[in-house]
N, C-alpha and C positions, 0 to 999 in steps of 0.2 A: 504493500500500500504506500509506503514511504517513497519507494522508487517511482511509482506511478505519479504521486503528487509532485515530486521533483521534476519529472518529465513534463507535466502540465505547466508547471511554473516556467520551465525553459521555453516551451511553446509560446506562452504568453509574452515572455521577454522578447522573443523573435517577432511576434506580432507588433509589439510596441516599437520595435526598431523599424518595422515597415512604416508605421504611422509617422515616425520621426523623419525618415528619408523622404516620405511623401510631402511633408510640410516644407522641408528644405527645397525640394524640387518645385513646389508651388511658388515659394518665395522667389526662387531664381527666375522662373518663367514670368512672374508678375513684374519683377524688376527689369527683366530684359525688354519687355514690351514698353515699359515706362521709359527706359533709357532710349529706345528707338524713337518713340513718339516725341520726346523732348530733346533728342540728339545730345544726350548726356554721356559724354565719352568716359568721364570718371566712373560713373555708375556701371557702364559696360565693362570697364577694366576690373571693377570690383567683383562682378559676376564671374568673370574668368578666373580670378584669383581664388574665389571661394569654392570653386567646383571640386577641389580636392577633398573637402569635407564629405561630400556626397559619395565620392569614389571609395573613400575609407569606410564609410558606413555600409556600403554595399558589400565590401570585402568582409566586414564583421558579420553581416547577416549570412553570407555564404559559409563562413567559418562555423557559425552556430549550427547551421543546417548540417554540415558535414559531421560535426561532432555528435549531434543528435542521432544521425543515421548510424554512425560507427558504434556509439555506446548503447543505444536503445534498440537497434534493429526494429524500427517501427513497421507496422503493416497497415493495410486498409486506409481508413480515414486519417490516421496519424501520419502515415507516410505521405499522403496527398497534401496534407497541410504543409509539410516541409518542402515538398516539390513546388507547391504553389508559391510559397514564400520566396524561393530562389528565383522563380520566373518573374514574379511581381517586382521584386527588387531590381531585377535586370531591366524590366520595362521602365521603371521609374528612373533609373540611372540614365537610360537613353533619353528620356524626356528632359532631364537636367542637362544632358549634352546639347539638346536642341536650344536650350536657353543660352548656353555658351555660344552656339553658332549664331544665334540672333544678336548677341552682344558683339561678336566679331563682325557681323554685317553692319552693325551700327557704327563701329569704328571705321570700317571701310568707306561708308557713306560720309562720315565725318560731319563737318559743319556746312556742307553744301546745302543750299536751300532745297527743301523737298519739292518734288515736282507737283505734288498735291497734298493737301492735309490728310493725315492718316486717320481715317474714321472707321471704315469697315474692317480693316486689318486688326486693330486692337480688339474690336468686338468679337471677331472670330477667335482671337487668342484667349480672351476671357472665357469664352464658351468652352474651349479646349481645356483650360485650367479648371473650370467647374466640373468637367468630366473626370479629371483626376481626383478632385474632392469627393465626387459621388462614388467613384470606383473604390477609394480608400474606405469610405463609409460602408459600402457593400461588402468589402473584405472583412472589416472588423466585425460586422454583424452577420456575416455569411448569408447575405440576403440575395438570393438568386433573382428574384423579381426585379430588384433594383439594378442588379448587374445587367440584366437583359435590356433595361431602358437605355443603356449606353449606346446600343446599336442605333437607335433612333436619333440620339444626340449626335452621333458620328455622321449620320446622313446629313444633318443640318450643317455641320461644319464643312462637309464635302461640297454641299451646294454653294455655300458662301465662298469657299475656296475657288470653285469654278468661275464664279462671277468676278472675283478680284483678279484672277489670272487673266481673264479675257480683257478686263479694263487695262491692266498693266501692259499687256501685249499691244493693245491699241495705242497706248501712250508711247510705247517704244518706237512704233513706226512713225509717229508724228514728231517725236523729240529725240532724234538720234544722238544729240549732244548730251542727253541724260542716260545713255545706254548703261553705263556702269551702275548708276544708282538704281535704275529700274531692275537690272539683273539681281542686285542684292535684295530688293524688295520681293522679287519672285522667289528667291531662295528662302526668305523669311516666311513667306506664305507656305512653302513646302514644309518647312520645319514645324510650323503650327499644325498643318494638316496631319503630319506624321505623329505629332504629340497626341492628337485625338485618336489616331489608330492604336497607339500604345495603350491608351486608356481602355480601348475596346479589348485589347489583348488581356489586360488585367481582368476584365469582366469574364473573359473565357476561362481564365485560370480559376476564378471564383466558382464558376459553374462546375469545373472539373473537381475542385476541392469538395464541393457539397454533394454533387451528383455522382462523381466517379466516372464521368464520361466526357468526351470532347464535344464541344458545341461551337461551331464556327460562326461568329457574329459578323465577320468581315466578308463572308462568302457572298 
């Protein structure tokens, strides 16, 4: 009984580490979009410098998972919880990498006047970040219904992504002197769209954790 209780405590510790890395990724994404919108190069540099914290935490989660598998030889739902934690932390770390990529694009654009005010792009980003918040909540509560809602949210992000890409490509043909800036904004749109995709991946991991079967939300 003591061994089982200790195992459950370690699983809970791993879950809390997932919540922590999710909060750090959310913060990085929010700051990256803010830095881009305000062309705040100092803030963009700060995001890049802080990324190592997230990488270290992902490594710690992986180490916890490996030790649990090695020492406890878990099966069934316990094993799924550990596998899901590894996959989810990897998805969140990739989302944090996209924040770094947005920060790098911000630095490349620099202080050049933006070709148009950034309105739809930040909205799409906030939608994607909200997906990470929802995915984390679904993970903590092991809520399959909430996880499945992320597929619909991802469709909304994809729709907005398509509209923004079309608009930027039109601007590119009309403003060849802004080619570099528009290219960076196209990259940023892609990073945000991929962020939403990774939130959907987390939802799939949650369904696997609870149901024990694969469920493709991006299909």
